[in-house]
N, C-alpha and C positions, 0 to 999 in steps of 0.2 A: 778430321770431322768426327764428332761424337756419333755413337751408334744410332742409326735410324731404326725404329721399330718396323716401319713398312715403307718401302719404295714402291710407288705406284707408277706404272707406265701405261698410258692410254689416252682415250678420247676426251675432248672438252667440247661443250656446245652450250647454247642457251635454250632453255625450255620456255615456250610460250604456252601457258596452261589455261584452258577454258573449262569452267565447271558447268555442267548441264544436268537437267533432270534425267535425261537419257540421251544416248547417241542417236542422231536422226537416221531414218531410213533414206535410201536414195531418192532424190527429188523431193525432199521434205525440209521444212524449216522448224527449228526449235529455239526457244529463247536462251540467251546467255545469262547465267546467274552471277558469275564472277570471273575475273581473269587475273592472272598472276604472271610474273616473270621470275625465273630462278635459274641458277647455274645447273647444268646437266652434263650428260656424257658419263659413260661407265667409269672411266678413270677419275674424272674430276669429282664425281659423287662419292666414290669409294675413298678417295683421299680425304675429302671433307669429313666423312664418317670417322675415319681413324683419328683425325685431329679433334673432333668433337668428343670422342671417347677418351681423350687425353694422351693419345699416342703421338710420337714424333714421326712425321711423315714428310716426304718430298714427292713431287710429281714431275715426270718427264712426259712431254706431249707437245703438240703444235696448236697454235691458234693463228688466225689471220690478223693483219694489221688494221683492224676496223674497230668500230665502237662495240660490237658484240664481243670481240676478243678482249677488249679492255674490261667489259663487264664480267666476263669469265674470270679474269685475273683478280678483279675486285672482290668477287665472292670467295674465291679461294683464299685470298689474303685475309679476309674477315674471319675465316675458319682457322687461320694460322697454319695453312699449308705452305711449305717452302716451294715457291714458284720460280726459283732462280734458274731452273733447268728447262723451263718451258720456252720453246722456240717460237718467236713471232715471225711468220712467213710473209714477206713483202708481197703486196698486190694480191692477197688471197683473202677469201671470205671465211669467217668462222661459221661452222654449221649451226643451223637452227632446227629444233624439233618442236612440233606442234602437238600438244597433248590435250585430250578431251577426257575429262574425268566425270564418270557417272556419280552424281551426288548421292544416289540411293545405295549403290553397292560399293563405291570407292574404287571400282575397277577403271582402268584407263585405256584409251586407244591412242596410238602414237603414229603420227605421220612425220617422217624425218627427211631432212635434206641429206642425200649422200655427200660425204665429205669430199671436197675438191683439194684438200690439203695432201701433201705427199705422205707416203707411208712412213711411220716412225722408224728411225734408225738410231743406233747407238754410236755417237761420235767418239773420237779419240779424246782422252782427257777425263773420261767419266769413271775411271777406275777407283778413285777415292770414294765417290758416291756409291758405286756398286758394291765395293768392299765394306761399306759402312752398314749395309742393310741386313737386318736379321731375317726379314722376309721380303720377297719381291712379288708384287701382285700385278698380273698382266690382264688387260681386258681383251675383248675379242678382236680389237684392231691390231693386235701385236702377235698374231699367231706365228709369224716367221722368226720371232726372236728367241724362241725357247732354247735351242741348242747353243746359240751364241752366248746367251746369258749364263748357261751352265759352265761355260769356259771362263767367264769373266767375273762371276760373283764369288763370294767367299765360300769355302767348302762346307761350313756348317749352316749356311743360310738355306731357306726353303723357298721354292718357286711355286706360286699359286696361280692357276689359270682359270679365268672366267670364260667358259665355252658357250657360245651362242648358237653357232651353226657349223656345218662341215665346211671347211675352208682349205685352200691350198696349203700344203705342208702341215696340216693338223696332225698327221702321223708323227712328225717331229715333236710336236708339243705333247702328244700322248706318251712319248718316250722321255721327254725332259721334265715334265711337271711333277713335283712332289705331291701336289694336290690338284686334281682335275675336277672342276666344279661346273657342270652344266645345270640348266633347269630341265624339267621334264619336257618342256617344249622342244628341246633339242631332238628328242626322239621323233616328234611329229614332223619336224623340219627335215628329217632324214628318213622319210617313209620307204625309200628304196633299200635301206639298211636295217631298219628296225620295224617291229610289228606294232600296229596301232592298238592302243589301250592294253598294252602288256607291260606295265611299269616294272614289275619285279623281273620278268624275263629279260627286258631290255637293259636293266641295270646289270644283271649277270653277264649279258653279252658284252656290254661296254667295259665292264670290269676286266674281261679277258684281254681287251685291246690296249689297256694302259699299263704303265709300269708303276705309277704311284698310287696314292689313295684317292678313291672316287667318292664324291659327295654329290647327290642329286637333289636340288631344291624342287619343291612341288607345291607352291602357293600356300593355301591355308592348311595343307597337310604337313607343312614344315619341311623337313629334310630327311633323306634316306642315305645310308652309307653301309657298305659291306666291310666287315672287320672280323678277322679270325673265323671265317666260315659261317658268320651270322650276319643277316641283314637287319640293321637297326633303323629305327625311326624316332625323330624328335618332333612331336606335333607343335604347331604354332599355338601360343596362348590366346585366350580371348581378349582382344583389345577392340576399341571402337575404331573401325577402319574408315578413314576419310578419303585416303588416296593411296593406292599401292605403288605409285611412281617411285622408283629408286629402291624398292625393297630388296631386289636381287643384288644391286650394287652395294647396298649397305650390308647385306649378308657377307659379301666377299671382303669388304673392308674390315668388318668385325672379326671375321675368321682369320685374316692375315695378322691382325693385332693379337688375337688370342694365341695363335701359334708362336708369335714373337715373344709372348710373355710366358710361354712354357705350359700352356694348357694341354691336357691329353685330348684325344679325339672326342670322347663323349662330352666333355665340358666345353671344348671349342665349338662343337655343333650347337649345343644348348645356348651358349652365349650368342652365337651368330643368329640363331632363330629368334632369340629375345630381341636383339637389336633390330633385325629386319621387321619384326612385328610392331615394335614401338615406333618405328619410323613412319608407319602408315597412319599416324594419328592426326596429321595435318597435310595441307596441300603442298605438293612438291616433294622432292626426294631428300631434302636436307633439314627443313625446319623442325621436325619432330625427332630427329636422331637423339637418343638419350645421352646423358652423361654416363661415365663408367659405372658408378655405384648403382644407379637405377637399373642398368642393363644386367649387372651381376646379380643383383637381388632377384630379378625376375627369372634369370637363367637357373638359379638354384631351385626354383619351384617347378621347373619342367622335368618331365620324365623321359628316360630312354627306354624304348620298347623294342624287344626282339621280335621282328616280323616273321622271319623264317630262317631255317637252316640252309646253308648252301653246300653244294657238293665240294668236298675237300680237294678234288682234282681240278677245280676251276681256278 
């Protein structure tokens, strides 16, 4: 098998998207302005992003043997994602997520069905696929796979983890991942471990806990990352935000592709921020993902800012 730029392992679902003037309060009605159906899931959206950018990608994950699962496969195939390693689980339902997009701000609210599919495992016979990948991108559904992958992937490949919340065996992933990428919402979800509204301090604390490179995404503020005792930031560019659905997933897909193509940290983060921002120009997480050159051109306009100096002992 020829080299893959990015092997993605993670969740697939379908997004039912409703566009509203505002999200209703409890016991209130608001009119529906428009509705859409799109492929979703962190893994599926990241893989679609890589393919849209011109990268060679394959996806490992599970779907149910239902119409929703077939729609997932159809959308992935339309983006030219290699779906041969997606397992169809008999008598199982493919998850659905219900998204409500605020037409004014572009922000979205998500109500999702917890997946009834089994946890993703790596079957025998995947060695040619695993050894072909320059980078392997893991979504939050795959936290248990970090150490296993490190033993089975090729030595020069990089492991990238999309961290959503504290999960069982996350310490293993903190040790295994070459790039550990949560959003700032991770700190809010772990209020017993991190301080509220203390972004820089929380980044410093988390950086002590992981072996690899930390990057923290922060919505319109772009992304922060410590490097050589300096905390850097790349701010998001000004784009017309229609829907922020999938922006984080697209950041991860773009970052994995940038690393596969040899970008250094500063340029990889700039490229990923550009892709995530441009992907917010249309409803759903996939329609507005840019082509390679558009994303590269915008990334070259972004600035890397040194936010603060870090204690060399950290």
